[in-house]
C-alpha positions in Angstrom: -74.6 -74.3 115.5 -72.7 -72.1 118.0 -69.2 -70.9 117.2 -67.8 -73.3 119.9 -69.6 -76.3 118.2 -68.2 -75.2 114.8 -64.7 -75.1 116.3 -65.1 -78.5 117.9 -66.3 -80.0 114.7 -63.5 -78.5 112.7 -60.9 -79.9 115.1 -62.5 -83.3 114.8 -62.7 -83.3 111.1 -59.1 -82.2 110.8 -58.0 -85.0 113.1 -59.3 -87.7 110.7 -57.0 -87.2 107.7 -54.1 -86.4 110.0 -54.5 -89.9 111.5 -53.6 -91.6 108.2 -50.3 -89.7 108.3 -49.5 -90.7 111.9 -50.5 -94.3 111.3 -47.5 -94.8 109.0 -45.1 -92.8 111.2 -42.2 -94.1 113.3 -42.4 -94.1 117.1 -40.8 -90.7 117.3 -43.0 -89.2 114.6 -46.1 -90.5 116.4 -44.9 -89.5 119.9 -43.6 -86.0 119.1 -45.8 -85.2 116.1 -49.1 -86.1 117.7 -48.1 -84.2 120.8 -47.1 -81.1 118.7 -50.4 -81.2 116.9 -52.3 -81.5 120.2 -50.3 -78.8 121.9 -50.8 -76.4 118.9 -54.6 -77.1 119.1 -54.5 -76.4 122.8 -52.6 -73.1 122.4 -54.9 -71.9 119.6 -58.1 -72.7 121.5 -57.1 -72.2 125.2 -54.4 -69.5 124.9 -52.9 -68.6 128.2 -55.2 -71.0 130.0 -53.0 -73.8 128.6 -51.1 -73.3 131.8 -53.9 -75.1 133.8 -53.2 -78.3 131.9 -49.4 -77.9 132.3 -49.7 -77.4 136.0 -51.9 -80.5 136.3 -49.3 -82.6 134.4 -46.3 -81.3 136.4 -48.1 -81.9 139.7 -48.9 -85.5 138.7 -45.3 -86.1 137.5 -44.0 -85.0 140.9 -46.5 -87.2 142.8 -45.6 -90.2 140.7 -41.8 -89.7 141.3 -42.2 -89.0 145.0 -44.5 -91.9 145.9 -45.1 -94.5 143.3 -46.9 -96.8 145.8 -49.7 -94.4 146.8 -49.6 -92.1 143.8 -53.0 -93.3 142.6 -54.8 -91.8 145.7 -52.6 -88.7 145.8 -53.2 -88.0 142.1 -56.9 -88.4 142.4 -56.9 -85.9 145.3 -54.5 -83.5 143.4 -56.4 -83.5 140.1 -59.8 -83.2 141.6 -58.7 -80.4 143.9 -57.2 -78.6 141.0 -60.5 -79.0 139.2 -62.2 -77.0 141.9 -59.7 -74.2 141.7 -59.9 -74.3 137.9 -63.7 -73.8 138.0 -63.5 -71.0 140.5 -60.5 -69.1 139.2 -62.6 -66.0 138.6 -63.1 -65.7 142.3 -59.3 -65.4 142.7 -59.0 -62.7 140.1 -57.9 -64.8 137.2 -59.5 -64.7 133.8 -62.2 -67.2 133.0 -61.0 -70.2 131.0 -62.4 -70.9 127.5 -64.9 -73.8 127.0 -62.1 -75.6 125.2 -59.8 -75.3 128.2 -62.5 -77.0 130.3 -62.8 -79.9 127.8 -59.0 -80.4 127.8 -58.9 -80.3 131.6 -61.7 -82.8 131.9 -60.0 -85.4 129.7 -56.6 -84.6 131.2 -57.9 -85.3 134.7 -59.0 -88.8 133.7 -55.6 -89.4 132.0 -53.6 -88.4 135.0 -55.6 -90.5 137.5 -55.3 -93.5 135.2 -51.6 -92.9 134.6 -51.0 -92.9 138.4 -53.0 -96.1 138.8 -50.9 -97.7 136.0 -47.7 -96.7 137.7 -49.0 -98.2 141.0 -49.9 -101.4 139.1 -46.3 -101.5 137.7 -44.9 -101.1 141.2 -47.1 -103.9 142.5 -46.1 -106.1 139.6 -42.4 -105.6 140.2 -42.9 -106.3 143.9 -44.7 -109.6 143.0 -41.9 -110.6 140.7 -39.4 -110.1 143.4 -41.5 -112.3 145.8 -42.3 -115.0 143.4 -39.1 -115.0 141.2 -41.4 -115.0 138.2 -42.6 -112.4 135.8 -46.1 -111.0 136.6 -48.9 -112.3 134.3 -50.9 -109.1 134.8 -52.4 -107.9 131.5 -52.0 -104.3 130.4 -49.3 -103.3 132.9 -47.0 -100.6 131.4 -43.5 -101.8 130.7 -41.7 -99.0 132.6 -42.1 -95.8 134.5 -42.8 -92.9 132.0 -40.6 -89.8 132.2 -41.7 -86.2 132.0 -41.4 -86.0 128.3 -43.4 -89.2 127.8 -46.1 -87.9 130.2 -46.3 -84.6 128.3 -46.6 -86.4 125.0 -49.3 -88.6 126.3 -51.2 -85.7 127.8 -51.1 -83.5 124.7 -51.6 -86.2 122.1 -54.2 -84.8 119.7 -56.2 -88.0 119.8 -59.2 -87.5 122.0 -57.7 -84.2 123.3 -61.1 -82.3 123.7 -63.9 -84.8 123.1 -62.4 -88.2 124.1 -62.4 -91.1 123.9 -60.4 -91.6 127.1 -57.6 -94.1 126.8 -55.0 -95.4 129.2 -51.2 -94.7 128.9 -50.8 -98.4 128.0 -53.1 -97.9 125.0 -51.1 -94.9 124.0 -47.8 -96.9 124.5 -49.1 -99.8 122.4 -50.0 -97.4 119.6 -46.5 -95.9 119.5 -45.0 -99.4 119.4 -47.2 -101.1 116.8 -44.8 -103.5 115.0 -46.5 -103.1 111.5 -49.5 -100.7 111.4 -49.9 -101.3 107.7 -51.7 -104.6 108.4 -54.2 -103.0 110.7 -57.4 -101.9 108.7 -58.5 -98.3 108.9 -60.7 -97.5 105.9 -63.3 -100.2 106.3 -63.9 -99.7 110.0 -63.8 -95.9 109.5 -66.5 -96.0 106.8 -68.6 -98.4 108.9 -68.4 -96.2 112.0 -69.1 -93.0 110.1 -72.1 -94.1 107.9 -74.6 -92.6 110.3 -72.8 -89.3 110.9 -74.7 -87.3 108.1 -78.0 -88.5 109.4 -77.2 -87.6 113.0 -75.9 -84.3 111.9 -79.1 -83.4 109.9 -81.2 -84.5 112.8 -79.3 -82.3 115.1 -79.6 -79.2 112.9 -83.3 -79.6 112.1 -84.6 -80.5 115.6 -82.4 -77.9 117.4 -83.8 -75.3 115.1 -87.4 -76.0 115.9 -86.9 -76.8 119.6 -84.3 -74.4 121.0 -83.3 -74.8 124.6 -83.5 -71.1 125.4 -87.3 -71.3 124.9 -87.5 -73.3 128.2 -86.0 -70.3 130.0 -88.7 -67.9 128.8 -91.9 -67.1 130.5 -93.8 -67.9 127.3 -92.8 -71.5 127.7 -94.5 -71.9 131.1 -97.7 -70.4 129.7 -98.1 -73.5 127.5 -100.0 -76.5 128.6 -98.7 -79.4 130.7 -98.6 -81.9 127.8 -96.5 -79.5 125.8 -94.1 -79.0 128.6 -93.9 -82.7 129.1 -93.3 -83.3 125.4 -90.6 -80.6 125.1 -88.0 -82.5 127.1 -88.1 -85.2 124.4 -86.7 -83.2 121.5 -84.2 -81.5 123.9 -82.7 -84.9 124.9 -82.9 -85.9 121.2 -80.7 -82.9 120.2 -78.4 -83.6 123.2 -77.9 -87.2 121.9 -77.4 -86.2 118.3 -74.7 -83.6 119.3 -72.7 -86.2 121.2 -73.3 -88.9 118.6 -71.7 -86.7 116.0 -68.8 -85.6 118.2 -67.9 -89.0 119.6 -68.2 -90.8 116.3 -66.0 -88.3 114.6 -63.5 -88.7 117.5 -63.6 -92.5 117.0 -63.0 -92.1 113.3 -59.9 -90.0 114.1 -58.6 -92.9 116.2 -59.4 -95.5 113.6 -57.6 -93.4 110.9 -54.4 -93.5 113.0 -55.0 -97.2 114.0 -55.1 -95.9 117.5 -56.5 -98.4 120.0 -56.5 -101.3 117.5 -56.0 -104.7 119.0 -56.5 -108.3 117.8 -60.0 -109.5 118.5 -58.5 -112.3 120.6 -57.5 -109.6 123.1 -61.2 -109.1 124.0 -60.7 -105.4 124.6 -63.0 -103.2 126.6 -63.9 -99.6 126.0 -61.4 -97.5 127.9 -59.5 -100.4 129.5 -58.1 -102.1 126.5 -57.2 -105.8 126.3 -58.4 -108.3 128.9 -56.7 -111.3 127.4 -53.1 -112.1 126.4 -52.6 -111.8 122.6 -50.1 -111.9 119.8 -50.0 -108.6 117.9 -48.7 -110.2 114.7 -47.8 -113.6 113.4 -45.2 -114.3 110.9 -44.5 -117.3 108.6 -41.1 -119.0 108.3 -40.0 -116.6 105.5 -40.9 -113.6 107.7 -44.1 -112.6 105.9 -46.8 -111.1 108.0 -49.9 -113.3 108.4 -53.2 -111.7 107.4 -55.2 -114.1 109.5 -55.4 -111.8 112.5 -58.5 -109.6 112.7 -58.5 -106.4 114.6 -61.1 -104.3 116.4 -61.3 -100.8 117.9 -63.3 -101.7 121.0 -60.8 -100.0 123.2 -61.7 -96.5 121.8 -65.4 -97.2 121.3 -67.2 -94.4 123.1 -70.8 -94.6 122.0 -73.3 -97.2 120.9 -76.2 -95.1 119.5 -78.4 -98.2 119.0 -77.8 -99.5 122.5 -78.4 -96.0 124.0 -81.7 -95.5 122.2 -83.1 -99.0 122.4 -81.8 -100.7 125.5 -84.5 -101.4 128.1 -82.9 -100.4 131.4 -81.6 -97.2 132.9 -78.5 -99.2 134.0 -77.8 -100.3 130.5 -78.3 -96.8 129.1 -75.3 -95.7 131.1 -73.1 -98.5 129.8 -73.7 -97.5 126.2 -73.1 -93.8 126.7 -69.6 -92.2 127.0 -68.3 -95.8 127.4 -64.6 -95.1 128.0 -65.5 -92.6 130.8 -67.9 -95.2 132.2 -65.1 -97.6 132.4 -62.9 -95.1 134.2 -65.7 -94.4 136.7 -66.3 -98.1 137.3 -62.6 -98.9 137.6 -61.4 -96.0 139.8 -64.5 -94.7 141.6 -67.2 -97.4 141.8 -64.8 -100.2 142.9 -63.2 -98.0 145.6 -66.5 -96.5 146.9 -66.6 -96.2 150.7 -70.0 -98.1 150.8 -70.9 -101.6 149.6 -74.5 -101.6 148.4 -75.1 -101.3 144.7 -77.4 -98.3 145.0 -75.1 -96.4 147.4 -72.1 -97.2 145.2 -74.0 -95.9 142.2 -74.9 -92.7 144.1 -71.2 -92.2 145.1 -70.1 -92.7 141.5 -72.8 -90.3 140.2 -71.7 -87.7 142.7 -68.1 -87.9 141.6 -69.2 -87.9 137.9 -71.3 -84.7 138.6 -68.3 -83.0 140.2 -66.1 -84.0 137.3 -68.5 -82.5 134.9 -68.7 -79.2 136.8 -70.1 -77.3 139.7 -73.4 -76.3 138.2 -76.3 -77.5 140.4 -78.1 -79.0 137.4 -75.4 -81.7 137.1 -75.9 -82.8 140.7 -79.7 -82.7 140.4 -79.6 -84.9 137.3 -76.9 -87.4 138.3 -78.3 -87.9 141.8 -81.6 -88.8 140.3 -80.1 -91.8 138.6 -79.6 -93.9 141.8 -83.3 -93.5 142.6 -84.2 -94.7 139.1 -81.8 -97.7 139.5 -83.3 -98.6 142.9 -86.8 -98.5 141.4 -85.7 -100.5 138.5 -84.1 -103.1 140.7 -87.1 -103.3 143.0 -89.5 -103.8 140.1 -87.3 -106.4 138.5 -87.1 -108.6 141.7 -90.7 -107.9 142.8 -92.5 -108.3 139.5 -90.8 -108.4 136.1 -88.7 -111.6 136.5 -91.9 -113.4 137.6 -93.8 -112.6 134.4 -94.6 -114.9 131.6 -92.6 -114.4 128.3 -95.5 -112.5 126.8 -95.9 -110.4 130.0 -92.2 -109.8 130.1 -92.3 -108.5 126.5 -94.9 -105.9 127.4 -93.0 -105.1 130.6 -89.9 -104.5 128.6 -91.6 -102.1 126.3 -93.1 -100.2 129.2 -89.7 -100.2 130.9 -88.0 -98.9 127.8 -90.6 -96.1 127.5 -90.0 -95.0 131.1 -86.2 -95.3 130.7 -86.3 -92.8 127.8 -88.6 -90.4 129.8 -86.3 -90.6 132.8 -83.3 -89.7 130.6 -85.3 -86.9 129.0 -86.1 -85.6 132.5 -82.6 -85.8 133.8 -81.2 -84.2 130.6 -83.1 -81.0 131.4 -81.0 -80.5 134.5 -77.8 -81.3 132.6 -78.5 -78.6 129.9 -80.3 -76.0 132.0 -77.4 -76.1 134.6 -78.8 -73.7 137.2 -80.8 -74.8 140.2 -83.5 -72.2 139.5 -84.0 -73.2 135.9 -83.9 -76.9 136.6 -86.3 -76.8 139.5 -88.6 -74.4 137.6 -88.9 -76.9 134.7 -89.2 -80.0 136.9 -91.8 -78.4 139.1 -93.8 -77.3 136.0 -94.3 -81.0 135.2 -94.8 -81.9 138.9 -91.5 -83.8 139.4 -93.1 -86.6 137.5 -90.1 -88.9 137.1 -89.2 -88.6 140.8 -92.8 -89.4 141.7 -93.0 -92.4 139.3 -89.6 -93.7 140.4 -90.6 -93.5 144.1 -94.0 -95.2 143.4 -92.3 -98.1 141.5 -89.7 -98.4 144.2 -92.4 -98.8 146.9 -94.5 -101.1 144.7 -91.5 -103.3 143.9 -90.6 -103.6 147.6 -94.2 -104.4 148.6 -94.5 -107.1 145.8 -91.1 -108.5 146.8 -92.2 -108.8 150.5 -95.4 -110.5 149.6 -93.7 -113.0 147.4 -91.3 -113.8 150.2 -94.2 -114.3 152.6 -96.0 -116.5 150.1 -92.9 -118.5 149.5 -92.3 -118.9 153.3 -95.9 -120.0 153.8 -95.5 -122.6 151.0 -92.4 -124.0 152.7 -94.1 -124.1 156.1 -97.0 -126.1 154.6 -94.6 -128.5 153.0 -92.9 -129.0 156.3 -96.3 -129.6 158.1 -97.3 -132.2 155.4 
């Protein structure tokens, strides 16, 4: 493990026991204490570069107070523009930020954009109340405009500070105002969520030792045979998954320990977004006793589904099970407002924004912009062939599709970890851009089969009319 990975893991492990303390705390203890811990961690790991996050927060606060109606668009422009400056500060003569500063800045960008959207939703809800003379039924709308101190506390809350999960201001507000956190379970969900952590950790250490990424950058690697080069991307992606499984599961455990993001199951919460249905947080009997009949879940802060990631059939589903809270953010604030309407083009737009959010390394763009091609090929084959197969044929088709999905993610992962244009293209060209070629072939095949089926169907209709 690198020193940075050890630091990340230490921060995550410390966050778990701290959570039990904050779970029992009052509103002020949670608000100020959690922010103090987060700010201390930021200062220790980011040093003077903490100013980047402070500037981002103050800029968002000003935008919200100047224009609450259009603050969601202005904040998106502000935070993403600042990301560009943040990643090119060296060109302006400023010191290079630490990796931890980058992690804080990434999550903070999501928070500020989401906060601005929540403020805009509040403005719309109040406007609707004035028009209809009735309280807005919108679910998840924040109760009031947050002030600067509240925004600072939300921004620097230690929960999910560097690794996620992303959560909305409303989720944070609900945590501060939990009426009786003692009835919300923590130990059982925490143990259930963490049971695979040791296994994932051992897998990461063992496989990363025998299959180091740096070997791909050496000339010796490209002297090996084609089959070896094709195989090598599989353990690289495996190590990549194990690293994030450990990080995100630890982060979820920190949330669970603090009862952060806990809602009744009747709320039907979504990862990142929170409740989608109205719910009663607690029920009390006539004598004031709390009812134990309510069950809670932590779907709001669920960020990874390892089983779904590894064993889902489609590329599309693989994205849904990975970094789930950020996927919700992208779907809510980027995909829905895309300047184009088709599914593939919207996906391409979303992947472009996601690549930019991750960084300015060419490998991100090469990888993320390969996804729309895979999605298009997947859709074409589904409509042209797969949905017309018999149940047995569909079973074999699903296994083949799962195998190709995993190889596609192996392939794209190489760009994500190699980062540079030269290294990524060098590796992809050494395996003859196989996934791009296969995806294009299936896209064309699916389109051809689809056209033929339409022609056959039309001929059948014409014969029926003639008869």
